[in-house]
C-alpha positions as CSV (number, residue, x, y, z in Angstrom):
1,M,-15.0,0.4,4.0
2,S,-17.8,-1.9,5.3
3,E,-19.0,-4.9,3.3
4,L,-22.3,-3.3,2.8
5,D,-20.7,-0.1,1.3
6,F,-18.4,-2.2,-0.9
7,Y,-21.2,-4.4,-2.4
8,S,-23.4,-1.3,-2.8
9,I,-21.1,0.2,-5.4
10,P,-22.6,-0.5,-8.9
11,K,-20.6,-2.9,-10.9
12,E,-20.2,-0.4,-13.8
13,S,-18.5,2.1,-11.4
14,L,-16.0,-0.5,-10.2
15,F,-15.3,-1.6,-13.9
16,N,-14.6,2.0,-14.6
17,L,-12.4,2.5,-11.6
18,T,-10.4,-0.7,-12.2
19,K,-10.3,-0.5,-16.0
20,S,-12.4,-3.7,-16.2
21,K,-10.1,-5.8,-13.9
22,P,-11.7,-7.8,-11.0
23,V,-11.3,-6.7,-7.3
24,V,-9.9,-9.5,-5.4
25,N,-10.6,-8.9,-1.7
26,G,-10.7,-10.5,1.7
27,H,-11.6,-9.3,5.2
28,T,-15.0,-11.1,5.5
29,P,-14.8,-14.8,5.8
30,V,-17.0,-16.9,3.5
31,E,-17.6,-20.7,3.0
32,R,-17.2,-20.6,-0.8
33,I,-15.6,-18.2,-3.2
34,Y,-18.1,-16.3,-5.3
35,Y,-17.5,-14.0,-8.2
36,D,-20.0,-11.4,-9.6
37,R,-17.8,-10.5,-12.6
38,I,-16.0,-7.7,-10.7
39,R,-15.7,-8.7,-7.0
40,L,-14.1,-11.9,-5.7
41,N,-13.9,-12.5,-1.9
42,C,-11.4,-15.1,-1.3
43,D,-11.2,-14.9,2.5
44,L,-11.9,-18.5,3.7
45,G,-11.3,-17.6,7.4
46,S,-8.0,-19.5,8.0
47,N,-7.7,-17.9,11.4
48,T,-11.0,-16.2,12.1
49,Y,-14.0,-18.3,10.9
50,A,-16.2,-19.2,13.8
51,I,-16.4,-23.0,13.0
52,E,-12.9,-24.3,13.2
53,E,-13.6,-27.3,11.0
54,E,-14.6,-25.0,8.1
55,R,-11.5,-22.7,8.4
56,G,-9.5,-22.8,5.2
57,L,-6.7,-21.2,3.3
58,G,-7.3,-20.6,-0.4
59,L,-5.1,-20.5,-3.5
60,V,-7.0,-19.0,-6.3
61,N,-6.4,-19.7,-10.1
62,L,-8.1,-16.8,-12.0
63,T,-7.3,-18.3,-15.3
64,E,-9.3,-21.5,-14.6
65,M,-11.7,-19.9,-12.1
66,T,-10.9,-22.5,-9.6
67,Y,-9.3,-22.6,-6.2
68,L,-7.6,-25.0,-3.8
69,V,-8.7,-24.9,-0.2
70,Y,-6.5,-26.2,2.6
71,R,-8.5,-27.3,5.8
72,Q,-6.0,-27.0,8.6
73,S,-8.3,-29.1,11.1
74,Q,-8.3,-32.1,8.6
75,K,-5.0,-31.4,6.9
76,T,-6.8,-31.9,3.5
77,V,-6.7,-30.0,0.1
78,E,-9.8,-29.8,-2.0
79,K,-10.2,-28.3,-5.5
80,R,-13.3,-26.2,-6.1
81,E,-14.8,-24.1,-8.8
82,I,-15.4,-20.4,-8.2
83,I,-19.3,-19.8,-8.2
84,H,-20.4,-17.1,-10.6
85,F,-23.5,-15.0,-10.1
């Protein structure tokens, strides 16, 4: 399914399909993890993001709504909050 198709599905429909559980997905690299109360894309482009310095590997904590991002190029770990919209 394309990203456009996935994000065009109404939230209510996804809530019904998943019994109100969030859909955690990847496939499309993003710079920050965003959450719209049903969809959470946690692909930080560890191998595919165009800018090598921005490539990251994420570890998501859904209880705290935070994540750790490991930057391979700098060999650093940073804690971030998941952005809600």
